[in-house]
Each structure stands twice: as C-alpha cells, then as structure tokens.
mmCIF file of the N, C-alpha and C atoms, coordinates in Angstrom:
data_MODEL
# 
_entry.id   MODEL 
# 
loop_
_atom_site.group_PDB 
_atom_site.id 
_atom_site.type_symbol 
_atom_site.label_atom_id 
_atom_site.label_alt_id 
_atom_site.label_comp_id 
_atom_site.label_asym_id 
_atom_site.label_entity_id 
_atom_site.label_seq_id 
_atom_site.pdbx_PDB_ins_code 
_atom_site.Cartn_x 
_atom_site.Cartn_y 
_atom_site.Cartn_z 
_atom_site.occupancy 
_atom_site.B_iso_or_equiv 
_atom_site.pdbx_formal_charge 
_atom_site.auth_seq_id 
_atom_site.auth_comp_id 
_atom_site.auth_asym_id 
_atom_site.auth_atom_id 
_atom_site.pdbx_PDB_model_num 
ATOM 1   N N  . MET A 1 1  ? 11.791  1.883   -11.582 1.00 0.00 ? 1  MET A N  1 
ATOM 2   C CA . MET A 1 1  ? 10.651  1.911   -10.511 1.00 0.00 ? 1  MET A CA 1 
ATOM 3   C C  . MET A 1 1  ? 9.827   2.607   -10.105 1.00 0.00 ? 1  MET A C  1 
ATOM 4   N N  . ALA A 1 2  ? 8.068   2.276   -10.014 1.00 0.00 ? 2  ALA A N  1 
ATOM 5   C CA . ALA A 1 2  ? 7.536   3.374   -9.021  1.00 0.00 ? 2  ALA A CA 1 
ATOM 6   C C  . ALA A 1 2  ? 8.044   2.740   -7.758  1.00 0.00 ? 2  ALA A C  1 
ATOM 7   N N  . ASP A 1 3  ? 6.651   4.649   -7.242  1.00 0.00 ? 3  ASP A N  1 
ATOM 8   C CA . ASP A 1 3  ? 7.022   4.262   -5.974  1.00 0.00 ? 3  ASP A CA 1 
ATOM 9   C C  . ASP A 1 3  ? 5.246   5.054   -5.572  1.00 0.00 ? 3  ASP A C  1 
ATOM 10  N N  . ILE A 1 4  ? 4.314   3.770   -4.902  1.00 0.00 ? 4  ILE A N  1 
ATOM 11  C CA . ILE A 1 4  ? 3.317   3.795   -3.995  1.00 0.00 ? 4  ILE A CA 1 
ATOM 12  C C  . ILE A 1 4  ? 3.076   5.463   -3.386  1.00 0.00 ? 4  ILE A C  1 
ATOM 13  N N  . VAL A 1 5  ? 2.772   5.970   -2.696  1.00 0.00 ? 5  VAL A N  1 
ATOM 14  C CA . VAL A 1 5  ? 3.002   6.867   -1.830  1.00 0.00 ? 5  VAL A CA 1 
ATOM 15  C C  . VAL A 1 5  ? 1.850   7.284   -0.974  1.00 0.00 ? 5  VAL A C  1 
ATOM 16  N N  . SER A 1 6  ? 1.821   7.518   0.253   1.00 0.00 ? 6  SER A N  1 
ATOM 17  C CA . SER A 1 6  ? 0.895   7.827   1.130   1.00 0.00 ? 6  SER A CA 1 
ATOM 18  C C  . SER A 1 6  ? 0.190   9.268   0.636   1.00 0.00 ? 6  SER A C  1 
ATOM 19  N N  . PRO A 1 7  ? -0.835  9.308   0.406   1.00 0.00 ? 7  PRO A N  1 
ATOM 20  C CA . PRO A 1 7  ? -1.639  10.880  0.538   1.00 0.00 ? 7  PRO A CA 1 
ATOM 21  C C  . PRO A 1 7  ? -1.768  11.354  1.559   1.00 0.00 ? 7  PRO A C  1 
ATOM 22  N N  . ILE A 1 8  ? -1.428  10.831  3.464   1.00 0.00 ? 8  ILE A N  1 
ATOM 23  C CA . ILE A 1 8  ? -2.834  11.160  3.734   1.00 0.00 ? 8  ILE A CA 1 
ATOM 24  C C  . ILE A 1 8  ? -2.121  10.687  5.271   1.00 0.00 ? 8  ILE A C  1 
ATOM 25  N N  . PRO A 1 9  ? -1.462  11.278  6.395   1.00 0.00 ? 9  PRO A N  1 
ATOM 26  C CA . PRO A 1 9  ? -1.020  10.747  7.857   1.00 0.00 ? 9  PRO A CA 1 
ATOM 27  C C  . PRO A 1 9  ? -1.552  9.426   8.180   1.00 0.00 ? 9  PRO A C  1 
ATOM 28  N N  . GLY A 1 10 ? -1.289  8.838   8.400   1.00 0.00 ? 10 GLY A N  1 
ATOM 29  C CA . GLY A 1 10 ? -2.547  7.817   9.646   1.00 0.00 ? 10 GLY A CA 1 
ATOM 30  C C  . GLY A 1 10 ? -1.715  6.361   10.194  1.00 0.00 ? 10 GLY A C  1 
ATOM 31  N N  . ILE A 1 11 ? -1.798  5.711   10.495  1.00 0.00 ? 11 ILE A N  1 
ATOM 32  C CA . ILE A 1 11 ? -1.540  4.010   10.325  1.00 0.00 ? 11 ILE A CA 1 
ATOM 33  C C  . ILE A 1 11 ? -1.559  3.265   9.035   1.00 0.00 ? 11 ILE A C  1 
ATOM 34  N N  . PHE A 1 12 ? -0.998  2.380   8.426   1.00 0.00 ? 12 PHE A N  1 
ATOM 35  C CA . PHE A 1 12 ? -0.766  1.769   6.908   1.00 0.00 ? 12 PHE A CA 1 
ATOM 36  C C  . PHE A 1 12 ? -1.475  0.282   7.255   1.00 0.00 ? 12 PHE A C  1 
ATOM 37  N N  . TYR A 1 13 ? -1.990  -0.127  6.681   1.00 0.00 ? 13 TYR A N  1 
ATOM 38  C CA . TYR A 1 13 ? -2.770  -1.482  6.867   1.00 0.00 ? 13 TYR A CA 1 
ATOM 39  C C  . TYR A 1 13 ? -2.464  -2.368  5.644   1.00 0.00 ? 13 TYR A C  1 
ATOM 40  N N  . VAL A 1 14 ? -0.967  -3.784  5.666   1.00 0.00 ? 14 VAL A N  1 
ATOM 41  C CA . VAL A 1 14 ? -1.211  -3.810  4.662   1.00 0.00 ? 14 VAL A CA 1 
ATOM 42  C C  . VAL A 1 14 ? -2.174  -5.559  4.226   1.00 0.00 ? 14 VAL A C  1 
ATOM 43  N N  . ALA A 1 15 ? -3.478  -5.073  4.847   1.00 0.00 ? 15 ALA A N  1 
ATOM 44  C CA . ALA A 1 15 ? -4.539  -5.972  4.710   1.00 0.00 ? 15 ALA A CA 1 
ATOM 45  C C  . ALA A 1 15 ? -5.555  -5.586  4.953   1.00 0.00 ? 15 ALA A C  1 
ATOM 46  N N  . PRO A 1 16 ? -7.003  -6.379  5.023   1.00 0.00 ? 16 PRO A N  1 
ATOM 47  C CA . PRO A 1 16 ? -7.926  -5.559  5.544   1.00 0.00 ? 16 PRO A CA 1 
ATOM 48  C C  . PRO A 1 16 ? -8.594  -5.498  6.455   1.00 0.00 ? 16 PRO A C  1 
ATOM 49  N N  . ALA A 1 17 ? -7.908  -6.954  7.218   1.00 0.00 ? 17 ALA A N  1 
ATOM 50  C CA . ALA A 1 17 ? -8.600  -7.446  8.975   1.00 0.00 ? 17 ALA A CA 1 
ATOM 51  C C  . ALA A 1 17 ? -7.209  -7.901  9.409   1.00 0.00 ? 17 ALA A C  1 
ATOM 52  N N  . PRO A 1 18 ? -6.903  -8.271  10.695  1.00 0.00 ? 18 PRO A N  1 
ATOM 53  C CA . PRO A 1 18 ? -6.155  -9.024  11.106  1.00 0.00 ? 18 PRO A CA 1 
ATOM 54  C C  . PRO A 1 18 ? -6.721  -10.072 10.956  1.00 0.00 ? 18 PRO A C  1 
ATOM 55  N N  . GLY A 1 19 ? -5.170  -11.356 10.566  1.00 0.00 ? 19 GLY A N  1 
ATOM 56  C CA . GLY A 1 19 ? -5.392  -12.683 10.394  1.00 0.00 ? 19 GLY A CA 1 
ATOM 57  C C  . GLY A 1 19 ? -6.072  -12.482 8.707   1.00 0.00 ? 19 GLY A C  1 
ATOM 58  N N  . LYS A 1 20 ? -6.568  -11.753 7.831   1.00 0.00 ? 20 LYS A N  1 
ATOM 59  C CA . LYS A 1 20 ? -6.351  -11.957 6.575   1.00 0.00 ? 20 LYS A CA 1 
ATOM 60  C C  . LYS A 1 20 ? -5.003  -11.752 5.354   1.00 0.00 ? 20 LYS A C  1 
ATOM 61  N N  . PRO A 1 21 ? -5.259  -12.571 4.683   1.00 0.00 ? 21 PRO A N  1 
ATOM 62  C CA . PRO A 1 21 ? -4.166  -12.197 3.816   1.00 0.00 ? 21 PRO A CA 1 
ATOM 63  C C  . PRO A 1 21 ? -3.796  -10.866 3.503   1.00 0.00 ? 21 PRO A C  1 
ATOM 64  N N  . PRO A 1 22 ? -2.482  -10.345 3.442   1.00 0.00 ? 22 PRO A N  1 
ATOM 65  C CA . PRO A 1 22 ? -2.533  -9.132  2.237   1.00 0.00 ? 22 PRO A CA 1 
ATOM 66  C C  . PRO A 1 22 ? -3.025  -9.396  1.293   1.00 0.00 ? 22 PRO A C  1 
ATOM 67  N N  . PHE A 1 23 ? -2.925  -7.232  1.026   1.00 0.00 ? 23 PHE A N  1 
ATOM 68  C CA . PHE A 1 23 ? -3.734  -6.515  -0.278  1.00 0.00 ? 23 PHE A CA 1 
ATOM 69  C C  . PHE A 1 23 ? -2.736  -7.196  -1.491  1.00 0.00 ? 23 PHE A C  1 
ATOM 70  N N  . VAL A 1 24 ? -1.866  -7.484  -1.045  1.00 0.00 ? 24 VAL A N  1 
ATOM 71  C CA . VAL A 1 24 ? -0.916  -7.586  -2.112  1.00 0.00 ? 24 VAL A CA 1 
ATOM 72  C C  . VAL A 1 24 ? 0.998   -8.365  -1.990  1.00 0.00 ? 24 VAL A C  1 
ATOM 73  N N  . SER A 1 25 ? 1.619   -8.624  -1.736  1.00 0.00 ? 25 SER A N  1 
ATOM 74  C CA . SER A 1 25 ? 2.721   -9.209  -1.464  1.00 0.00 ? 25 SER A CA 1 
ATOM 75  C C  . SER A 1 25 ? 3.879   -8.587  -2.647  1.00 0.00 ? 25 SER A C  1 
ATOM 76  N N  . PRO A 1 26 ? 5.608   -9.167  -2.211  1.00 0.00 ? 26 PRO A N  1 
ATOM 77  C CA . PRO A 1 26 ? 6.508   -8.859  -3.045  1.00 0.00 ? 26 PRO A CA 1 
ATOM 78  C C  . PRO A 1 26 ? 6.198   -10.338 -4.483  1.00 0.00 ? 26 PRO A C  1 
ATOM 79  N N  . GLY A 1 27 ? 6.540   -9.903  -5.770  1.00 0.00 ? 27 GLY A N  1 
ATOM 80  C CA . GLY A 1 27 ? 6.381   -10.574 -5.948  1.00 0.00 ? 27 GLY A CA 1 
ATOM 81  C C  . GLY A 1 27 ? 4.629   -10.611 -7.253  1.00 0.00 ? 27 GLY A C  1 
ATOM 82  N N  . ASP A 1 28 ? 4.172   -10.088 -6.690  1.00 0.00 ? 28 ASP A N  1 
ATOM 83  C CA . ASP A 1 28 ? 2.424   -10.274 -7.739  1.00 0.00 ? 28 ASP A CA 1 
ATOM 84  C C  . ASP A 1 28 ? 2.200   -9.129  -8.511  1.00 0.00 ? 28 ASP A C  1 
ATOM 85  N N  . THR A 1 29 ? 1.512   -9.513  -8.713  1.00 0.00 ? 29 THR A N  1 
ATOM 86  C CA . THR A 1 29 ? 1.413   -8.027  -10.284 1.00 0.00 ? 29 THR A CA 1 
ATOM 87  C C  . THR A 1 29 ? 0.108   -7.067  -9.829  1.00 0.00 ? 29 THR A C  1 
ATOM 88  N N  . VAL A 1 30 ? 0.574   -5.909  -10.202 1.00 0.00 ? 30 VAL A N  1 
ATOM 89  C CA . VAL A 1 30 ? -0.998  -4.891  -10.188 1.00 0.00 ? 30 VAL A CA 1 
ATOM 90  C C  . VAL A 1 30 ? -1.468  -4.858  -10.598 1.00 0.00 ? 30 VAL A C  1 
ATOM 91  N N  . GLU A 1 31 ? -2.213  -3.964  -10.490 1.00 0.00 ? 31 GLU A N  1 
ATOM 92  C CA . GLU A 1 31 ? -2.574  -2.983  -12.060 1.00 0.00 ? 31 GLU A CA 1 
ATOM 93  C C  . GLU A 1 31 ? -3.473  -1.534  -10.976 1.00 0.00 ? 31 GLU A C  1 
ATOM 94  N N  . VAL A 1 32 ? -3.270  -1.219  -12.450 1.00 0.00 ? 32 VAL A N  1 
ATOM 95  C CA . VAL A 1 32 ? -4.083  0.745   -11.825 1.00 0.00 ? 32 VAL A CA 1 
ATOM 96  C C  . VAL A 1 32 ? -5.212  0.580   -11.369 1.00 0.00 ? 32 VAL A C  1 
ATOM 97  N N  . GLY A 1 33 ? -5.544  0.771   -10.347 1.00 0.00 ? 33 GLY A N  1 
ATOM 98  C CA . GLY A 1 33 ? -6.866  1.134   -8.970  1.00 0.00 ? 33 GLY A CA 1 
ATOM 99  C C  . GLY A 1 33 ? -6.756  -0.718  -8.311  1.00 0.00 ? 33 GLY A C  1 
ATOM 100 N N  . GLN A 1 34 ? -6.053  -1.075  -8.086  1.00 0.00 ? 34 GLN A N  1 
ATOM 101 C CA . GLN A 1 34 ? -5.722  -2.085  -7.396  1.00 0.00 ? 34 GLN A CA 1 
ATOM 102 C C  . GLN A 1 34 ? -5.789  -1.505  -5.701  1.00 0.00 ? 34 GLN A C  1 
ATOM 103 N N  . THR A 1 35 ? -6.379  -2.301  -4.871  1.00 0.00 ? 35 THR A N  1 
ATOM 104 C CA . THR A 1 35 ? -5.578  -1.439  -3.539  1.00 0.00 ? 35 THR A CA 1 
ATOM 105 C C  . THR A 1 35 ? -4.314  -2.325  -3.400  1.00 0.00 ? 35 THR A C  1 
ATOM 106 N N  . VAL A 1 36 ? -3.857  -1.747  -2.740  1.00 0.00 ? 36 VAL A N  1 
ATOM 107 C CA . VAL A 1 36 ? -2.566  -2.254  -2.107  1.00 0.00 ? 36 VAL A CA 1 
ATOM 108 C C  . VAL A 1 36 ? -2.264  -2.475  -0.709  1.00 0.00 ? 36 VAL A C  1 
ATOM 109 N N  . GLY A 1 37 ? -3.115  -1.225  0.132   1.00 0.00 ? 37 GLY A N  1 
ATOM 110 C CA . GLY A 1 37 ? -3.126  -1.451  1.105   1.00 0.00 ? 37 GLY A CA 1 
ATOM 111 C C  . GLY A 1 37 ? -4.207  0.099   1.763   1.00 0.00 ? 37 GLY A C  1 
ATOM 112 N N  . MET A 1 38 ? -4.459  0.417   3.480   1.00 0.00 ? 38 MET A N  1 
ATOM 113 C CA . MET A 1 38 ? -4.718  0.653   3.824   1.00 0.00 ? 38 MET A CA 1 
ATOM 114 C C  . MET A 1 38 ? -4.653  1.735   4.710   1.00 0.00 ? 38 MET A C  1 
ATOM 115 N N  . VAL A 1 39 ? -4.897  3.045   5.006   1.00 0.00 ? 39 VAL A N  1 
ATOM 116 C CA . VAL A 1 39 ? -4.107  4.336   5.678   1.00 0.00 ? 39 VAL A CA 1 
ATOM 117 C C  . VAL A 1 39 ? -5.988  4.677   6.395   1.00 0.00 ? 39 VAL A C  1 
ATOM 118 N N  . GLU A 1 40 ? -5.323  4.152   8.029   1.00 0.00 ? 40 GLU A N  1 
ATOM 119 C CA . GLU A 1 40 ? -6.192  4.132   9.222   1.00 0.00 ? 40 GLU A CA 1 
ATOM 120 C C  . GLU A 1 40 ? -6.076  6.330   9.839   1.00 0.00 ? 40 GLU A C  1 
ATOM 121 N N  . ILE A 1 41 ? -6.795  6.833   9.600   1.00 0.00 ? 41 ILE A N  1 
ATOM 122 C CA . ILE A 1 41 ? -7.114  8.404   10.291  1.00 0.00 ? 41 ILE A CA 1 
ATOM 123 C C  . ILE A 1 41 ? -7.767  7.686   11.141  1.00 0.00 ? 41 ILE A C  1 
ATOM 124 N N  . MET A 1 42 ? -8.664  9.023   12.162  1.00 0.00 ? 42 MET A N  1 
ATOM 125 C CA . MET A 1 42 ? -9.406  9.148   12.745  1.00 0.00 ? 42 MET A CA 1 
ATOM 126 C C  . MET A 1 42 ? -10.131 7.932   12.377  1.00 0.00 ? 42 MET A C  1 
ATOM 127 N N  . LYS A 1 43 ? -9.531  6.874   12.476  1.00 0.00 ? 43 LYS A N  1 
ATOM 128 C CA . LYS A 1 43 ? -11.008 5.769   12.210  1.00 0.00 ? 43 LYS A CA 1 
ATOM 129 C C  . LYS A 1 43 ? -11.311 4.889   11.278  1.00 0.00 ? 43 LYS A C  1 
ATOM 130 N N  . GLN A 1 44 ? -11.693 6.305   10.290  1.00 0.00 ? 44 GLN A N  1 
ATOM 131 C CA . GLN A 1 44 ? -11.781 6.048   8.909   1.00 0.00 ? 44 GLN A CA 1 
ATOM 132 C C  . GLN A 1 44 ? -10.237 5.658   8.094   1.00 0.00 ? 44 GLN A C  1 
ATOM 133 N N  . PHE A 1 45 ? -10.915 4.201   7.265   1.00 0.00 ? 45 PHE A N  1 
ATOM 134 C CA . PHE A 1 45 ? -9.902  3.069   6.842   1.00 0.00 ? 45 PHE A CA 1 
ATOM 135 C C  . PHE A 1 45 ? -10.043 3.818   5.385   1.00 0.00 ? 45 PHE A C  1 
ATOM 136 N N  . ASN A 1 46 ? -8.988  4.976   4.924   1.00 0.00 ? 46 ASN A N  1 
ATOM 137 C CA . ASN A 1 46 ? -8.698  4.556   3.182   1.00 0.00 ? 46 ASN A CA 1 
ATOM 138 C C  . ASN A 1 46 ? -7.790  3.901   2.530   1.00 0.00 ? 46 ASN A C  1 
ATOM 139 N N  . GLU A 1 47 ? -8.556  3.452   1.075   1.00 0.00 ? 47 GLU A N  1 
ATOM 140 C CA . GLU A 1 47 ? -7.689  2.494   0.714   1.00 0.00 ? 47 GLU A CA 1 
ATOM 141 C C  . GLU A 1 47 ? -6.984  3.344   0.097   1.00 0.00 ? 47 GLU A C  1 
ATOM 142 N N  . ILE A 1 48 ? -5.745  2.681   -0.118  1.00 0.00 ? 48 ILE A N  1 
ATOM 143 C CA . ILE A 1 48 ? -4.508  2.969   -1.224  1.00 0.00 ? 48 ILE A CA 1 
ATOM 144 C C  . ILE A 1 48 ? -4.533  1.735   -2.631  1.00 0.00 ? 48 ILE A C  1 
ATOM 145 N N  . LYS A 1 49 ? -4.758  2.429   -3.447  1.00 0.00 ? 49 LYS A N  1 
ATOM 146 C CA . LYS A 1 49 ? -4.749  2.505   -4.392  1.00 0.00 ? 49 LYS A CA 1 
ATOM 147 C C  . LYS A 1 49 ? -3.561  2.671   -5.306  1.00 0.00 ? 49 LYS A C  1 
ATOM 148 N N  . SER A 1 50 ? -2.874  0.819   -6.514  1.00 0.00 ? 50 SER A N  1 
ATOM 149 C CA . SER A 1 50 ? -2.202  1.623   -6.968  1.00 0.00 ? 50 SER A CA 1 
ATOM 150 C C  . SER A 1 50 ? -2.293  2.893   -8.667  1.00 0.00 ? 50 SER A C  1 
ATOM 151 N N  . GLU A 1 51 ? -0.893  3.041   -8.401  1.00 0.00 ? 51 GLU A N  1 
ATOM 152 C CA . GLU A 1 51 ? -1.421  3.631   -9.694  1.00 0.00 ? 51 GLU A CA 1 
ATOM 153 C C  . GLU A 1 51 ? -0.717  3.686   -10.809 1.00 0.00 ? 51 GLU A C  1 
ATOM 154 N N  . PHE A 1 52 ? -0.018  2.530   -11.082 1.00 0.00 ? 52 PHE A N  1 
ATOM 155 C CA . PHE A 1 52 ? 0.671   1.886   -11.908 1.00 0.00 ? 52 PHE A CA 1 
ATOM 156 C C  . PHE A 1 52 ? 0.235   0.728   -12.116 1.00 0.00 ? 52 PHE A C  1 
ATOM 157 N N  . SER A 1 53 ? 0.540   -0.349  -13.716 1.00 0.00 ? 53 SER A N  1 
ATOM 158 C CA . SER A 1 53 ? 0.664   -1.950  -13.224 1.00 0.00 ? 53 SER A CA 1 
ATOM 159 C C  . SER A 1 53 ? 1.827   -2.071  -13.641 1.00 0.00 ? 53 SER A C  1 
ATOM 160 N N  . GLY A 1 54 ? 2.512   -3.338  -12.876 1.00 0.00 ? 54 GLY A N  1 
ATOM 161 C CA . GLY A 1 54 ? 3.450   -4.067  -12.998 1.00 0.00 ? 54 GLY A CA 1 
ATOM 162 C C  . GLY A 1 54 ? 3.494   -4.923  -11.817 1.00 0.00 ? 54 GLY A C  1 
ATOM 163 N N  . THR A 1 55 ? 4.304   -5.392  -11.666 1.00 0.00 ? 55 THR A N  1 
ATOM 164 C CA . THR A 1 55 ? 4.757   -6.476  -10.910 1.00 0.00 ? 55 THR A CA 1 
ATOM 165 C C  . THR A 1 55 ? 5.188   -4.790  -8.871  1.00 0.00 ? 55 THR A C  1 
ATOM 166 N N  . VAL A 1 56 ? 5.424   -5.703  -7.734  1.00 0.00 ? 56 VAL A N  1 
ATOM 167 C CA . VAL A 1 56 ? 4.851   -5.614  -6.239  1.00 0.00 ? 56 VAL A CA 1 
ATOM 168 C C  . VAL A 1 56 ? 6.687   -5.761  -6.244  1.00 0.00 ? 56 VAL A C  1 
ATOM 169 N N  . GLU A 1 57 ? 7.566   -5.010  -6.255  1.00 0.00 ? 57 GLU A N  1 
ATOM 170 C CA . GLU A 1 57 ? 9.166   -5.520  -5.796  1.00 0.00 ? 57 GLU A CA 1 
ATOM 171 C C  . GLU A 1 57 ? 9.220   -5.757  -4.651  1.00 0.00 ? 57 GLU A C  1 
ATOM 172 N N  . SER A 1 58 ? 8.131   -4.411  -3.652  1.00 0.00 ? 58 SER A N  1 
ATOM 173 C CA . SER A 1 58 ? 8.466   -4.154  -2.329  1.00 0.00 ? 58 SER A CA 1 
ATOM 174 C C  . SER A 1 58 ? 7.396   -3.491  -1.152  1.00 0.00 ? 58 SER A C  1 
ATOM 175 N N  . ILE A 1 59 ? 7.087   -3.968  -0.301  1.00 0.00 ? 59 ILE A N  1 
ATOM 176 C CA . ILE A 1 59 ? 6.210   -3.085  0.719   1.00 0.00 ? 59 ILE A CA 1 
ATOM 177 C C  . ILE A 1 59 ? 7.817   -2.614  1.692   1.00 0.00 ? 59 ILE A C  1 
ATOM 178 N N  . GLU A 1 60 ? 7.054   -1.355  1.765   1.00 0.00 ? 60 GLU A N  1 
ATOM 179 C CA . GLU A 1 60 ? 8.324   -0.267  2.172   1.00 0.00 ? 60 GLU A CA 1 
ATOM 180 C C  . GLU A 1 60 ? 8.391   -0.045  3.633   1.00 0.00 ? 60 GLU A C  1 
ATOM 181 N N  . VAL A 1 61 ? 6.841   -0.220  4.565   1.00 0.00 ? 61 VAL A N  1 
ATOM 182 C CA . VAL A 1 61 ? 6.479   0.056   5.620   1.00 0.00 ? 61 VAL A CA 1 
ATOM 183 C C  . VAL A 1 61 ? 5.866   -1.173  6.168   1.00 0.00 ? 61 VAL A C  1 
ATOM 184 N N  . ALA A 1 62 ? 6.378   -1.613  7.118   1.00 0.00 ? 62 ALA A N  1 
ATOM 185 C CA . ALA A 1 62 ? 5.640   -2.348  8.686   1.00 0.00 ? 62 ALA A CA 1 
ATOM 186 C C  . ALA A 1 62 ? 3.902   -2.505  8.621   1.00 0.00 ? 62 ALA A C  1 
ATOM 187 N N  . ASN A 1 63 ? 3.203   -3.494  8.824   1.00 0.00 ? 63 ASN A N  1 
ATOM 188 C CA . ASN A 1 63 ? 1.709   -3.630  9.311   1.00 0.00 ? 63 ASN A CA 1 
ATOM 189 C C  . ASN A 1 63 ? 2.222   -2.514  10.655  1.00 0.00 ? 63 ASN A C  1 
ATOM 190 N N  . ALA A 1 64 ? 0.782   -1.940  10.459  1.00 0.00 ? 64 ALA A N  1 
ATOM 191 C CA . ALA A 1 64 ? 0.505   -1.353  11.385  1.00 0.00 ? 64 ALA A CA 1 
ATOM 192 C C  . ALA A 1 64 ? 1.951   0.174   11.468  1.00 0.00 ? 64 ALA A C  1 
ATOM 193 N N  . ALA A 1 65 ? 1.935   0.268   11.062  1.00 0.00 ? 65 ALA A N  1 
ATOM 194 C CA . ALA A 1 65 ? 3.546   1.094   11.354  1.00 0.00 ? 65 ALA A CA 1 
ATOM 195 C C  . ALA A 1 65 ? 3.027   3.107   10.977  1.00 0.00 ? 65 ALA A C  1 
ATOM 196 N N  . PRO A 1 66 ? 2.815   3.567   11.739  1.00 0.00 ? 66 PRO A N  1 
ATOM 197 C CA . PRO A 1 66 ? 2.904   4.958   11.382  1.00 0.00 ? 66 PRO A CA 1 
ATOM 198 C C  . PRO A 1 66 ? 3.617   5.359   9.861   1.00 0.00 ? 66 PRO A C  1 
ATOM 199 N N  . VAL A 1 67 ? 2.693   6.324   8.615   1.00 0.00 ? 67 VAL A N  1 
ATOM 200 C CA . VAL A 1 67 ? 2.806   7.143   8.015   1.00 0.00 ? 67 VAL A CA 1 
ATOM 201 C C  . VAL A 1 67 ? 2.444   8.396   7.934   1.00 0.00 ? 67 VAL A C  1 
ATOM 202 N N  . THR A 1 68 ? 3.167   8.912   6.782   1.00 0.00 ? 68 THR A N  1 
ATOM 203 C CA . THR A 1 68 ? 3.568   10.578  6.770   1.00 0.00 ? 68 THR A CA 1 
ATOM 204 C C  . THR A 1 68 ? 3.794   10.718  5.134   1.00 0.00 ? 68 THR A C  1 
ATOM 205 N N  . PRO A 1 69 ? 2.444   11.833  4.656   1.00 0.00 ? 69 PRO A N  1 
ATOM 206 C CA . PRO A 1 69 ? 2.405   12.130  3.131   1.00 0.00 ? 69 PRO A CA 1 
ATOM 207 C C  . PRO A 1 69 ? 3.376   12.265  2.204   1.00 0.00 ? 69 PRO A C  1 
ATOM 208 N N  . GLY A 1 70 ? 3.818   11.455  1.803   1.00 0.00 ? 70 GLY A N  1 
ATOM 209 C CA . GLY A 1 70 ? 4.701   11.892  0.558   1.00 0.00 ? 70 GLY A CA 1 
ATOM 210 C C  . GLY A 1 70 ? 5.257   10.434  1.124   1.00 0.00 ? 70 GLY A C  1 
ATOM 211 N N  . MET A 1 71 ? 5.336   9.650   2.376   1.00 0.00 ? 71 MET A N  1 
ATOM 212 C CA . MET A 1 71 ? 6.399   8.153   2.221   1.00 0.00 ? 71 MET A CA 1 
ATOM 213 C C  . MET A 1 71 ? 5.837   6.896   1.553   1.00 0.00 ? 71 MET A C  1 
ATOM 214 N N  . VAL A 1 72 ? 7.032   6.782   1.219   1.00 0.00 ? 72 VAL A N  1 
ATOM 215 C CA . VAL A 1 72 ? 6.439   4.893   0.046   1.00 0.00 ? 72 VAL A CA 1 
ATOM 216 C C  . VAL A 1 72 ? 6.165   3.849   1.147   1.00 0.00 ? 72 VAL A C  1 
ATOM 217 N N  . LEU A 1 73 ? 5.143   3.213   0.637   1.00 0.00 ? 73 LEU A N  1 
ATOM 218 C CA . LEU A 1 73 ? 4.593   2.759   0.807   1.00 0.00 ? 73 LEU A CA 1 
ATOM 219 C C  . LEU A 1 73 ? 4.794   1.161   0.059   1.00 0.00 ? 73 LEU A C  1 
ATOM 220 N N  . VAL A 1 74 ? 4.657   1.064   -1.375  1.00 0.00 ? 74 VAL A N  1 
ATOM 221 C CA . VAL A 1 74 ? 5.252   0.057   -1.975  1.00 0.00 ? 74 VAL A CA 1 
ATOM 222 C C  . VAL A 1 74 ? 5.488   0.369   -3.312  1.00 0.00 ? 74 VAL A C  1 
ATOM 223 N N  . LYS A 1 75 ? 6.992   0.104   -3.456  1.00 0.00 ? 75 LYS A N  1 
ATOM 224 C CA . LYS A 1 75 ? 7.375   0.451   -5.082  1.00 0.00 ? 75 LYS A CA 1 
ATOM 225 C C  . LYS A 1 75 ? 7.149   -1.021  -5.744  1.00 0.00 ? 75 LYS A C  1 
ATOM 226 N N  . VAL A 1 76 ? 7.066   -1.012  -7.218  1.00 0.00 ? 76 VAL A N  1 
ATOM 227 C CA . VAL A 1 76 ? 6.921   -1.184  -7.957  1.00 0.00 ? 76 VAL A CA 1 
ATOM 228 C C  . VAL A 1 76 ? 7.988   -1.078  -9.032  1.00 0.00 ? 76 VAL A C  1 
ATOM 229 N N  . SER A 1 77 ? 7.908   -2.450  -9.902  1.00 0.00 ? 77 SER A N  1 
ATOM 230 C CA . SER A 1 77 ? 8.526   -2.061  -11.466 1.00 0.00 ? 77 SER A CA 1 
ATOM 231 C C  . SER A 1 77 ? 7.485   -2.518  -12.224 1.00 0.00 ? 77 SER A C  1 
ATOM 232 N N  . GLU A 1 78 ? 7.344   -1.078  -13.547 1.00 0.00 ? 78 GLU A N  1 
ATOM 233 C CA . GLU A 1 78 ? 6.324   -1.237  -14.209 1.00 0.00 ? 78 GLU A CA 1 
ATOM 234 C C  . GLU A 1 78 ? 6.389   -1.669  -15.408 1.00 0.00 ? 78 GLU A C  1 
ATOM 235 N N  . GLY A 1 79 ? 5.421   -2.835  -15.500 1.00 0.00 ? 79 GLY A N  1 
ATOM 236 C CA . GLY A 1 79 ? 5.125   -3.328  -17.263 1.00 0.00 ? 79 GLY A CA 1 
ATOM 237 C C  . GLY A 1 79 ? 4.947   -5.094  -17.186 1.00 0.00 ? 79 GLY A C  1 
# 
C-alpha cells in the first residue's frame, strides 16, 4: 500500500469544483502524475498528483478538510 501525502498545509478538495465529480474514488485506477485532489492555500489551488500507479483504496481526508504537510490524503495499492 502506498500513501499519497500533502506536501503543504491547506484545505483539501476531492473535486475540481463544487458539484463536479471527484478526481478519483475508491476502486479507480490511477497512473503516475494523475491528479487525485487539490490543496488550497491562500486562494491558490495546488494539484496533488499520484506518485504511484495502482488502484485507489481509500480517500483518507474529507472534502474541504484542513491538512498538514505529510498528512495521508489517498491510499493506493500499487500494481
């Protein structure tokens, strides 16, 4: 199992905008470089990209929840 973590503090978002589908959901296949969420800090949105290829096992943070650097956002089973 691999963890995708937040590189910065801010607010985590699972979708590009309210009412839009999430970037990824549990069971989805992800590739290296694929966007899995965004972290907003001071009105700037930073895409969080997967460093792994595999299957999304879980989203560990609720939408619009505060996050800190190193906090696990998404768990991926590699392969």
